[in-house]
N, CA, C and O atoms as a GROMACS GRO file, in nm:
protein
  432
    1MET      N    1   8.826   5.814  -0.783
    1MET     CA    2   8.806   5.953  -0.750
    1MET      C    3   8.865   5.988  -0.614
    1MET      O    4   8.890   6.105  -0.586
    2GLY      N    5   8.888   5.889  -0.529
    2GLY     CA    6   8.943   5.915  -0.397
    2GLY      C    7   9.092   5.946  -0.401
    2GLY      O    8   9.147   5.991  -0.300
    3ALA      N    9   9.159   5.923  -0.515
    3ALA     CA   10   9.302   5.946  -0.525
    3ALA      C   11   9.335   6.093  -0.546
    3ALA      O   12   9.448   6.134  -0.519
    4GLY      N   13   9.242   6.175  -0.594
    4GLY     CA   14   9.266   6.316  -0.622
    4GLY      C   15   9.314   6.395  -0.502
    4GLY      O   16   9.421   6.456  -0.510
    5PRO      N   17   9.241   6.397  -0.393
    5PRO     CA   18   9.287   6.472  -0.276
    5PRO      C   19   9.417   6.416  -0.218
    5PRO      O   20   9.498   6.491  -0.164
    6SER      N   21   9.436   6.285  -0.228
    6SER     CA   22   9.558   6.224  -0.176
    6SER      C   23   9.680   6.272  -0.254
    6SER      O   24   9.783   6.304  -0.194
    7ILE      N   25   9.671   6.278  -0.385
    7ILE     CA   26   9.782   6.324  -0.468
    7ILE      C   27   9.807   6.473  -0.443
    7ILE      O   28   9.921   6.516  -0.434
    8LEU      N   29   9.700   6.549  -0.432
    8LEU     CA   30   9.713   6.692  -0.406
    8LEU      C   31   9.781   6.717  -0.271
    8LEU      O   32   9.866   6.805  -0.260
    9GLN      N   33   9.744   6.642  -0.170
    9GLN     CA   34   9.807   6.656  -0.038
    9GLN      C   35   9.954   6.618  -0.045
    9GLN      O   36  10.037   6.684   0.017
   10THR      N   37   9.988   6.513  -0.119
   10THR     CA   38  10.127   6.470  -0.132
   10THR      C   39  10.210   6.576  -0.202
   10THR      O   40  10.321   6.607  -0.158
   11VAL      N   41  10.159   6.632  -0.310
   11VAL     CA   42  10.232   6.737  -0.384
   11VAL      C   43  10.249   6.860  -0.296
   11VAL      O   44  10.357   6.920  -0.294
   12PHE      N   45  10.145   6.899  -0.224
   12PHE     CA   46  10.155   7.015  -0.135
   12PHE      C   47  10.259   6.990  -0.025
   12PHE      O   48  10.338   7.078   0.006
   13ALA      N   49  10.259   6.870   0.033
   13ALA     CA   50  10.357   6.837   0.137
   13ALA      C   51  10.498   6.839   0.081
   13ALA      O   52  10.591   6.884   0.148
   14LEU      N   53  10.516   6.789  -0.042
   14LEU     CA   54  10.648   6.791  -0.105
   14LEU      C   55  10.697   6.934  -0.124
   14LEU      O   56  10.813   6.964  -0.093
   15PHE      N   57  10.612   7.021  -0.174
   15PHE     CA   58  10.651   7.161  -0.191
   15PHE      C   59  10.680   7.229  -0.057
   15PHE      O   60  10.770   7.311  -0.047
   16ALA      N   61  10.604   7.194   0.045
   16ALA     CA   62  10.627   7.252   0.178
   16ALA      C   63  10.763   7.209   0.232
   16ALA      O   64  10.836   7.290   0.288
   17VAL      N   65  10.798   7.082   0.215
   17VAL     CA   66  10.927   7.032   0.263
   17VAL      C   67  11.041   7.097   0.184
   17VAL      O   68  11.141   7.137   0.243
   18LEU      N   69  11.027   7.108   0.052
   18LEU     CA   70  11.130   7.173  -0.029
   18LEU      C   71  11.147   7.320   0.010
   18LEU      O   72  11.259   7.369   0.016
   19ALA      N   73  11.038   7.389   0.035
   19ALA     CA   74  11.046   7.529   0.078
   19ALA      C   75  11.114   7.540   0.213
   19ALA      O   76  11.192   7.633   0.236
   20LEU      N   77  11.086   7.447   0.303
   20LEU     CA   78  11.151   7.447   0.434
   20LEU      C   79  11.301   7.423   0.421
   20LEU      O   80  11.380   7.489   0.489
   21ILE      N   81  11.341   7.331   0.336
   21ILE     CA   82  11.484   7.303   0.315
   21ILE      C   83  11.553   7.425   0.256
   21ILE      O   84  11.662   7.462   0.300
   22MET      N   85  11.492   7.487   0.157
   22MET     CA   86  11.551   7.606   0.096
   22MET      C   87  11.558   7.721   0.196
   22MET      O   88  11.656   7.797   0.196
   23GLY      N   89  11.457   7.736   0.279
   23GLY     CA   90  11.459   7.840   0.382
   23GLY      C   91  11.569   7.817   0.484
   23GLY      O   92  11.636   7.911   0.525
   24CYS      N   93  11.588   7.693   0.525
   24CYS     CA   94  11.696   7.661   0.620
   24CYS      C   95  11.833   7.686   0.558
   24CYS      O   96  11.922   7.738   0.625
   25ALA      N   97  11.850   7.650   0.430
   25ALA     CA   98  11.978   7.674   0.363
   25ALA      C   99  12.006   7.824   0.353
   25ALA      O  100  12.119   7.867   0.374
   26TRP      N  101  11.904   7.902   0.320
   26TRP     CA  102  11.922   8.047   0.312
   26TRP      C  103  11.960   8.104   0.449
   26TRP      O  104  12.048   8.189   0.458
   27LEU      N  105  11.892   8.057   0.553
   27LEU     CA  106  11.920   8.106   0.688
   27LEU      C  107  12.062   8.069   0.732
   27LEU      O  108  12.130   8.150   0.794
   28MET      N  109  12.107   7.949   0.699
   28MET     CA  110  12.242   7.908   0.736
   28MET      C  111  12.346   7.994   0.665
   28MET      O  112  12.448   8.030   0.725
   29ARG      N  113  12.323   8.028   0.539
   29ARG     CA  114  12.416   8.115   0.468
   29ARG      C  115  12.420   8.254   0.530
   29ARG      O  116  12.525   8.317   0.534
   30ARG      N  117  12.307   8.302   0.576
   30ARG     CA  118  12.302   8.435   0.637
   30ARG      C  119  12.371   8.437   0.773
   30ARG      O  120  12.434   8.537   0.808
   31VAL      N  121  12.360   8.329   0.848
   31VAL     CA  122  12.416   8.323   0.983
   31VAL      C  123  12.565   8.293   0.980
   31VAL      O  124  12.641   8.352   1.056
   32GLN      N  125  12.608   8.203   0.894
   32GLN     CA  126  12.747   8.160   0.891
   32GLN      C  127  12.825   8.241   0.788
   32GLN      O  128  12.819   8.212   0.669
   33ARG      N  129  12.895   8.339   0.834
   33ARG     CA  130  12.983   8.419   0.751
   33ARG      C  131  13.125   8.367   0.767
   33ARG      O  132  13.153   8.296   0.864
   34PRO      N  133  13.216   8.399   0.674
   34PRO     CA  134  13.355   8.357   0.691
   34PRO      C  135  13.410   8.405   0.824
   34PRO      O  136  13.394   8.522   0.861
   35GLY      N  137  13.473   8.317   0.896
   35GLY     CA  138  13.524   8.351   1.027
   35GLY      C  139  13.425   8.322   1.137
   35GLY      O  140  13.461   8.329   1.254
   36GLY      N  141  13.302   8.290   1.103
   36GLY     CA  142  13.201   8.257   1.202
   36GLY      C  143  13.144   8.380   1.268
   36GLY      O  144  13.191   8.491   1.244
   37PRO      N  145  13.042   8.362   1.350
   37PRO     CA  146  12.978   8.476   1.414
   37PRO      C  147  13.066   8.543   1.518
   37PRO      O  148  13.044   8.660   1.549
   38GLY      N  149  13.166   8.475   1.572
   38GLY     CA  150  13.251   8.532   1.675
   38GLY      C  151  13.372   8.605   1.621
   38GLY      O  152  13.456   8.649   1.699
   39GLY      N  153  13.383   8.620   1.490
   39GLY     CA  154  13.499   8.686   1.432
   39GLY      C  155  13.595   8.584   1.375
   39GLY      O  156  13.561   8.467   1.358
   40ASN      N  157  13.714   8.630   1.346
   40ASN     CA  158  13.815   8.544   1.284
   40ASN      C  159  13.902   8.478   1.389
   40ASN      O  160  14.019   8.515   1.404
   41LEU      N  161  13.849   8.382   1.460
   41LEU     CA  162  13.924   8.312   1.564
   41LEU      C  163  14.012   8.203   1.506
   41LEU      O  164  14.113   8.167   1.566
   42LEU      N  165  13.976   8.150   1.391
   42LEU     CA  166  14.048   8.040   1.329
   42LEU      C  167  14.076   8.078   1.184
   42LEU      O  168  13.986   8.118   1.111
   43ARG      N  169  14.203   8.064   1.144
   43ARG     CA  170  14.240   8.095   1.006
   43ARG      C  171  14.323   7.981   0.950
   43ARG      O  172  14.405   7.921   1.020
   44VAL      N  173  14.301   7.952   0.823
   44VAL     CA  174  14.385   7.855   0.753
   44VAL      C  175  14.504   7.932   0.698
   44VAL      O  176  14.488   8.017   0.610
   45ARG      N  177  14.623   7.902   0.749
   45ARG     CA  178  14.744   7.972   0.706
   45ARG      C  179  14.798   7.913   0.577
   45ARG      O  180  14.843   7.986   0.488
   46SER      N  181  14.795   7.781   0.566
   46SER     CA  182  14.849   7.714   0.449
   46SER      C  183  14.795   7.573   0.443
   46SER      O  184  14.753   7.517   0.545
   47GLN      N  185  14.797   7.515   0.325
   47GLN     CA  186  14.760   7.375   0.311
   47GLN      C  187  14.829   7.319   0.188
   47GLN      O  188  14.857   7.390   0.092
   48ILE      N  189  14.856   7.189   0.194
   48ILE     CA  190  14.923   7.122   0.083
   48ILE      C  191  14.866   6.982   0.069
   48ILE      O  192  14.844   6.913   0.168
   49MET      N  193  14.843   6.941  -0.054
   49MET     CA  194  14.794   6.806  -0.081
   49MET      C  195  14.913   6.711  -0.073
   49MET      O  196  15.017   6.736  -0.133
   50VAL      N  197  14.898   6.603   0.001
   50VAL     CA  198  15.003   6.502   0.012
   50VAL      C  199  14.959   6.368  -0.046
   50VAL      O  200  15.034   6.271  -0.043
   51GLY      N  201  14.839   6.364  -0.098
   51GLY     CA  202  14.784   6.244  -0.160
   51GLY      C  203  14.657   6.281  -0.233
   51GLY      O  204  14.617   6.397  -0.232
   52PRO      N  205  14.593   6.184  -0.297
   52PRO     CA  206  14.472   6.216  -0.371
   52PRO      C  207  14.358   6.268  -0.284
   52PRO      O  208  14.275   6.347  -0.331
   53ARG      N  209  14.352   6.226  -0.159
   53ARG     CA  210  14.247   6.273  -0.068
   53ARG      C  211  14.303   6.315   0.068
   53ARG      O  212  14.228   6.328   0.164
   54GLU      N  213  14.432   6.335   0.075
   54GLU     CA  214  14.496   6.371   0.201
   54GLU      C  215  14.567   6.505   0.185
   54GLU      O  216  14.621   6.537   0.079
   55ARG      N  217  14.565   6.582   0.293
   55ARG     CA  218  14.636   6.709   0.292
   55ARG      C  219  14.681   6.743   0.433
   55ARG      O  220  14.629   6.691   0.532
   56VAL      N  221  14.779   6.831   0.440
   56VAL     CA  222  14.828   6.884   0.566
   56VAL      C  223  14.787   7.031   0.570
   56VAL      O  224  14.810   7.105   0.474
   57VAL      N  225  14.726   7.072   0.681
   57VAL     CA  226  14.672   7.208   0.692
   57VAL      C  227  14.735   7.275   0.813
   57VAL      O  228  14.743   7.216   0.921
   58LEU      N  229  14.780   7.398   0.795
   58LEU     CA  230  14.834   7.478   0.905
   58LEU      C  231  14.727   7.578   0.946
   58LEU      O  232  14.688   7.665   0.868
   59LEU      N  233  14.679   7.566   1.070
   59LEU     CA  234  14.574   7.652   1.124
   59LEU      C  235  14.633   7.749   1.224
   59LEU      O  236  14.726   7.714   1.297
   60GLU      N  237  14.580   7.870   1.229
   60GLU     CA  238  14.620   7.968   1.330
   60GLU      C  239  14.501   7.991   1.422
   60GLU      O  240  14.394   8.033   1.379
   61VAL      N  241  14.523   7.963   1.549
   61VAL     CA  242  14.420   7.984   1.651
   61VAL      C  243  14.483   8.071   1.758
   61VAL      O  244  14.565   8.024   1.837
   62GLY      N  245  14.445   8.198   1.761
   62GLY     CA  246  14.504   8.289   1.858
   62GLY      C  247  14.653   8.304   1.831
   62GLY      O  248  14.694   8.342   1.722
   63ASP      N  249  14.735   8.273   1.932
   63ASP     CA  250  14.881   8.281   1.919
   63ASP      C  251  14.944   8.144   1.896
   63ASP      O  252  15.064   8.128   1.917
   64GLN      N  253  14.865   8.048   1.854
   64GLN     CA  254  14.918   7.914   1.829
   64GLN      C  255  14.894   7.872   1.685
   64GLN      O  256  14.797   7.914   1.622
   65TRP      N  257  14.983   7.789   1.635
   65TRP     CA  258  14.967   7.726   1.506
   65TRP      C  259  14.944   7.578   1.530
   65TRP      O  260  15.014   7.516   1.611
   66ILE      N  261  14.848   7.521   1.461
   66ILE     CA  262  14.817   7.379   1.474
   66ILE      C  263  14.832   7.316   1.336
   66ILE      O  264  14.767   7.357   1.240
   67VAL      N  265  14.920   7.216   1.328
   67VAL     CA  266  14.938   7.141   1.204
   67VAL      C  267  14.846   7.021   1.211
   67VAL      O  268  14.855   6.940   1.303
   68THR      N  269  14.756   7.009   1.112
   68THR     CA  270  14.660   6.900   1.113
   68THR      C  271  14.674   6.818   0.986
   68THR      O  272  14.707   6.869   0.879
   69GLY      N  273  14.647   6.690   1.000
   69GLY     CA  274  14.640   6.600   0.886
   69GLY      C  275  14.493   6.574   0.856
   69GLY      O  276  14.417   6.536   0.945
   70VAL      N  277  14.453   6.595   0.732
   70VAL     CA  278  14.314   6.578   0.694
   70VAL      C  279  14.307   6.470   0.587
   70VAL      O  280  14.370   6.480   0.482
   71ALA      N  281  14.229   6.367   0.615
   71ALA     CA  282  14.205   6.259   0.520
   71ALA      C  283  14.054   6.236   0.514
   71ALA      O  284  13.978   6.298   0.588
   72GLN      N  285  14.014   6.148   0.428
   72GLN     CA  286  13.871   6.121   0.413
   72GLN      C  287  13.816   6.067   0.544
   72GLN      O  288  13.852   5.957   0.587
   73GLY      N  289  13.727   6.144   0.607
   73GLY     CA  290  13.664   6.102   0.732
   73GLY      C  291  13.753   6.108   0.853
   73GLY      O  292  13.721   6.048   0.956
   74ASN      N  293  13.867   6.179   0.846
   74ASN     CA  294  13.960   6.179   0.957
   74ASN      C  295  14.037   6.311   0.960
   74ASN      O  296  14.092   6.354   0.858
   75VAL      N  297  14.042   6.374   1.077
   75VAL     CA  298  14.122   6.495   1.098
   75VAL      C  299  14.202   6.472   1.226
   75VAL      O  300  14.145   6.440   1.330
   76ARG      N  301  14.335   6.490   1.218
   76ARG     CA  302  14.419   6.469   1.336
   76ARG      C  303  14.516   6.585   1.353
   76ARG      O  304  14.568   6.640   1.256
   77SER      N  305  14.538   6.620   1.478
   77SER     CA  306  14.637   6.721   1.511
   77SER      C  307  14.774   6.655   1.508
   77SER      O  308  14.798   6.557   1.578
   78LEU      N  309  14.864   6.709   1.426
   78LEU     CA  310  14.999   6.653   1.415
   78LEU      C  311  15.097   6.726   1.505
   78LEU      O  312  15.189   6.664   1.560
   79ALA      N  313  15.079   6.857   1.520
   79ALA     CA  314  15.170   6.935   1.604
   79ALA      C  315  15.102   7.065   1.644
   79ALA      O  316  15.020   7.120   1.570
   80VAL      N  317  15.138   7.114   1.762
   80VAL     CA  318  15.092   7.244   1.811
   80VAL      C  319  15.216   7.323   1.848
   80VAL      O  320  15.303   7.274   1.920
   81MET      N  321  15.225   7.446   1.797
   81MET     CA  322  15.343   7.528   1.823
   81MET      C  323  15.302   7.673   1.841
   81MET      O  324  15.197   7.714   1.791
   82PRO      N  325  15.383   7.751   1.911
   82PRO     CA  326  15.352   7.894   1.923
   82PRO      C  327  15.371   7.963   1.789
   82PRO      O  328  15.454   7.922   1.707
   83ARG      N  329  15.295   8.068   1.768
   83ARG     CA  330  15.306   8.146   1.645
   83ARG      C  331  15.441   8.216   1.643
   83ARG      O  332  15.476   8.284   1.740
   84PRO      N  333  15.518   8.202   1.534
   84PRO     CA  334  15.647   8.270   1.528
   84PRO      C  335  15.631   8.422   1.532
   84PRO      O  336  15.535   8.476   1.478
   85GLU      N  337  15.725   8.488   1.596
   85GLU     CA  338  15.719   8.633   1.609
   85GLU      C  339  15.729   8.703   1.474
   85GLU      O  340  15.665   8.806   1.452
   86ASP      N  341  15.808   8.647   1.382
   86ASP     CA  342  15.830   8.712   1.253
   86ASP      C  343  15.733   8.665   1.145
   86ASP      O  344  15.755   8.691   1.026
   87ALA      N  345  15.626   8.596   1.183
   87ALA     CA  346  15.528   8.547   1.086
   87ALA      C  347  15.446   8.663   1.031
   87ALA      O  348  15.401   8.749   1.106
   88PRO      N  349  15.427   8.665   0.899
   88PRO     CA  350  15.343   8.772   0.842
   88PRO      C  351  15.198   8.752   0.883
   88PRO      O  352  15.158   8.640   0.913
   89PRO      N  353  15.119   8.858   0.886
   89PRO     CA  354  14.978   8.843   0.923
   89PRO      C  355  14.905   8.756   0.822
   89PRO      O  356  14.937   8.755   0.703
   90ALA      N  357  14.806   8.684   0.871
   90ALA     CA  358  14.727   8.596   0.785
   90ALA      C  359  14.640   8.680   0.694
   90ALA      O  360  14.587   8.783   0.736
   91PRO      N  361  14.624   8.637   0.569
   91PRO     CA  362  14.534   8.713   0.480
   91PRO      C  363  14.390   8.698   0.524
   91PRO      O  364  14.352   8.598   0.585
   92ASP      N  365  14.310   8.800   0.494
   92ASP     CA  366  14.168   8.794   0.527
   92ASP      C  367  14.100   8.688   0.442
   92ASP      O  368  14.136   8.671   0.325
   93PRO      N  369  14.003   8.616   0.498
   93PRO     CA  370  13.933   8.517   0.418
   93PRO      C  371  13.852   8.584   0.308
   93PRO      O  372  13.805   8.697   0.324
   94VAL      N  373  13.836   8.514   0.197
   94VAL     CA  374  13.762   8.567   0.082
   94VAL      C  375  13.613   8.562   0.115
   94VAL      O  376  13.561   8.459   0.158
   95ASP      N  377  13.547   8.673   0.093
   95ASP     CA  378  13.403   8.680   0.117
   95ASP      C  379  13.330   8.632  -0.008
   95ASP      O  380  13.358   8.681  -0.118
   96VAL      N  381  13.238   8.539   0.007
   96VAL     CA  382  13.164   8.483  -0.106
   96VAL      C  383  13.084   8.591  -0.177
   96VAL      O  384  13.072   8.589  -0.299
   97ALA      N  385  13.028   8.684  -0.102
   97ALA     CA  386  12.948   8.791  -0.163
   97ALA      C  387  13.036   8.876  -0.255
   97ALA      O  388  12.990   8.918  -0.361
   98ASP      N  389  13.162   8.903  -0.215
   98ASP     CA  390  13.252   8.980  -0.300
   98ASP      C  391  13.279   8.907  -0.430
   98ASP      O  392  13.284   8.968  -0.536
   99PHE      N  393  13.298   8.775  -0.422
   99PHE     CA  394  13.322   8.696  -0.542
   99PHE      C  395  13.202   8.698  -0.634
   99PHE      O  396  13.216   8.709  -0.756
  100ARG      N  397  13.083   8.688  -0.577
  100ARG     CA  398  12.962   8.693  -0.659
  100ARG      C  399  12.950   8.827  -0.730
  100ARG      O  400  12.913   8.832  -0.847
  101ALA      N  401  12.980   8.935  -0.660
  101ALA     CA  402  12.973   9.068  -0.721
  101ALA      C  403  13.076   9.080  -0.833
  101ALA      O  404  13.046   9.136  -0.939
  102LEU      N  405  13.196   9.030  -0.811
  102LEU     CA  406  13.300   9.034  -0.913
  102LEU      C  407  13.260   8.952  -1.035
  102LEU      O  408  13.278   8.996  -1.148
  103LEU      N  409  13.205   8.834  -1.012
  103LEU     CA  410  13.160   8.749  -1.122
  103LEU      C  411  13.047   8.816  -1.200
  103LEU      O  412  13.044   8.808  -1.323
  104ALA      N  413  12.955   8.881  -1.130
  104ALA     CA  414  12.846   8.950  -1.198
  104ALA      C  415  12.898   9.065  -1.284
  104ALA      O  416  12.848   9.088  -1.394
  105ARG      N  417  12.999   9.137  -1.234
  105ARG     CA  418  13.058   9.247  -1.312
  105ARG      C  419  13.129   9.194  -1.436
  105ARG      O  420  13.124   9.256  -1.542
  106LEU      N  421  13.197   9.080  -1.422
  106LEU     CA  422  13.270   9.024  -1.536
  106LEU      C  423  13.176   8.970  -1.643
  106LEU      O  424  13.212   8.968  -1.760
  107ARG      N  425  13.059   8.927  -1.605
  107ARG     CA  426  12.962   8.874  -1.701
  107ARG      C  427  12.900   8.983  -1.787
  107ARG      O  428  12.853   8.955  -1.898
  108LYS      N  429  12.899   9.106  -1.739
  108LYS     CA  430  12.834   9.216  -1.813
  108LYS      C  431  12.918   9.262  -1.929
  108LYS      O  432  12.878   9.354  -2.001
   0.00000   0.00000   0.00000
């Protein structure tokens, strides 16, 4: 008979921890929007896969372009160069909420 309250406390604690994790995940999604809270300071201009888990990514930070190599557990800067004058503007990042709304409309 002494196991009843112990199991009830364990189940309650499990639900409390799960609710806390879900609350933190919801809060992180609300706080972290594409481009971050400071605006669009960093943009991915282009990327290409060069192996099964490796890719080269061109980042735009202000007036500079940074070529990075990305592999499993490793990111390295390969080159830093000024942004070309004739470079087209970077496209706006896709907003997840817009995609969800589009998907919901297509399902109807």
